[in-house]
C-alpha positions in Angstrom: 4.2 -13.7 -1.6 0.5 -12.5 -0.2 -0.4 -8.5 -1.2 -3.1 -7.1 0.2 -3.6 -4.0 -2.2 -6.4 -2.4 -0.6 -5.5 -2.0 3.3 -6.6 1.5 4.8 -6.1 2.7 8.1 -9.2 2.3 9.7 -7.7 2.0 13.5 -5.9 5.4 13.5 -5.5 7.0 16.8 -8.7 8.7 17.7 -6.8 12.2 18.4 -5.9 12.1 14.3 -9.6 11.9 13.8 -11.0 14.4 16.5 -8.4 17.0 14.8 -10.3 16.7 11.6 -13.8 17.6 13.7 -12.2 20.4 15.1 -10.7 21.6 11.7 -14.4 21.4 10.4 -15.8 23.1 13.1 -13.3 26.0 13.0 -14.1 26.6 9.2 -17.7 26.7 10.0 -17.0 29.2 13.3 -14.4 31.4 11.5 -12.3 30.8 14.1 -8.3 29.5 13.4 -7.5 25.7 12.9 -5.7 24.5 15.7 -2.9 22.5 15.8 -2.5 19.2 14.4 -2.5 17.1 17.5 0.9 15.0 18.1 0.6 11.5 17.9 3.2 9.0 19.2 5.2 6.1 17.5 3.6 4.0 20.6 0.0 5.2 19.7 0.7 4.1 16.0 2.1 0.7 17.1 -0.3 0.0 19.4 -3.1 0.7 16.3 -1.7 -1.3 14.1 -0.1 -4.4 15.9 -3.7 -4.9 17.4 -5.7 -4.7 14.0 -3.7 -4.8 10.7 -0.7 -6.8 11.8 -2.5 -9.4 13.8 -4.9 -9.6 10.3 -1.7 -10.0 8.2 -0.6 -12.8 10.6 -4.3 -14.7 10.1 -4.4 -14.2 6.7 -0.7 -14.9 5.7 -0.4 -11.8 4.2 3.2 -10.5 3.8 2.9 -6.6 2.4 -0.5 -4.3 2.7 -0.8 -1.4 0.5 -1.5 1.2 2.9 -3.9 4.2 2.5 -5.8 6.3 4.7 -8.9 5.3 5.8 -11.4 5.9 2.6 -14.6 7.2 4.7 -12.4 9.9 6.4 -11.1 11.4 3.4 -14.1 13.8 3.8 -13.6 16.1 0.7 -17.2 17.4 0.9 -16.4 18.9 4.4 -13.8 21.6 3.7 -12.5 24.1 1.0 -9.3 23.0 -0.7 -7.2 24.8 1.7 -8.6 22.8 4.8 -8.7 19.4 2.5 -4.4 20.1 1.7 -3.9 20.5 5.5 -6.0 17.1 6.2 -4.4 15.5 3.2 -1.1 16.0 4.3 -1.9 14.8 8.1 -3.5 11.5 6.6 -0.5 11.1 4.6 2.3 11.9 6.9 0.6 9.2 9.4 0.7 6.6 6.8 4.1 7.6 6.2 4.6 7.2 9.9 3.1 3.3 9.6 5.6 2.7 7.0 8.4 3.5 8.7 7.8 1.5 11.6 6.6 -1.1 9.6 8.6 -1.0 6.3 8.2 -4.7 5.5 4.8 -5.1 6.3 3.3 -2.0 4.6 3.8 0.6 1.5 2.1 3.7 1.2 -0.7 4.7 -0.9 -1.8 8.6 -0.6 -5.0 10.8 -0.2 -5.4 13.3 -2.7 -6.3 16.9 -1.4 -9.4 17.2 -3.9 -12.4 20.0 -3.0 -15.3 20.3 -5.0 -15.3 22.5 -7.9 -11.8 22.7 -7.6 -9.4 21.6 -10.9 -7.9 18.0 -9.9 -4.6 19.8 -11.1 -4.5 20.9 -7.8 -3.4 17.9 -6.1 -0.4 17.2 -8.1 2.0 18.8 -5.4 0.8 16.3 -2.5 0.9 13.4 -5.0 4.2 14.5 -5.9 5.5 14.9 -2.2 4.3 11.4 -1.0 5.4 9.8 -4.3 8.9 11.3 -4.8 9.6 12.4 -1.0 7.6 9.9 1.4 8.0 6.6 -1.5 4.5 5.7 -1.9 3.6 3.9 -4.7 -0.3 5.4 -5.9 -3.0 7.5 -4.7 -7.0 7.0 -3.5 -8.6 9.0 -6.0 -12.3 10.3 -4.9 -14.7 10.1 -8.1 -17.1 12.0 -6.4 -15.5 15.1 -3.8 -19.5 16.2 -3.2 -19.7 13.4 -0.5 -22.1 11.8 -2.6 -24.4 14.5 -3.8 -22.5 14.2 -7.2 -23.3 18.0 -7.3 -19.7 18.5 -9.1 -18.5 18.1 -12.1 -17.8 14.7 -13.4 -13.9 14.4 -13.0 -13.8 13.6 -17.0 -15.2 16.8 -17.6 -12.7 19.3 -15.6 -10.3 21.0 -17.5 
């Protein structure tokens, strides 16, 4: 069996990323965050079949350990609450991919990290993803400041 241990959902439906942009704009404007956009199973199938499944076939990959788009985590854009909503949306989408293609993917979650917030804040989402969604791991961002390295190093958090 050939396992791709580092796959990201870089081709998620555009509505997914558009919701995050609306969420961040609402935070900046002080307006209510709009409800998450509905994404159909057909949209998910289309984005996976033309990209990740095609690549799996071309490379002889049997299974991909699959997580949200790392560059899209954007921990530096939102606060703890917004990032929890975003992480939940991303993880739910990964779970739907895994549910639609259980022989091809296993899930890895995005944590709801936020600058200045202790890593313990992420435990409920990690538990939900592992215990309820069957994920096997998480993507940990060592710098939720977005490359500015302005926060406390993870090793210094208490």
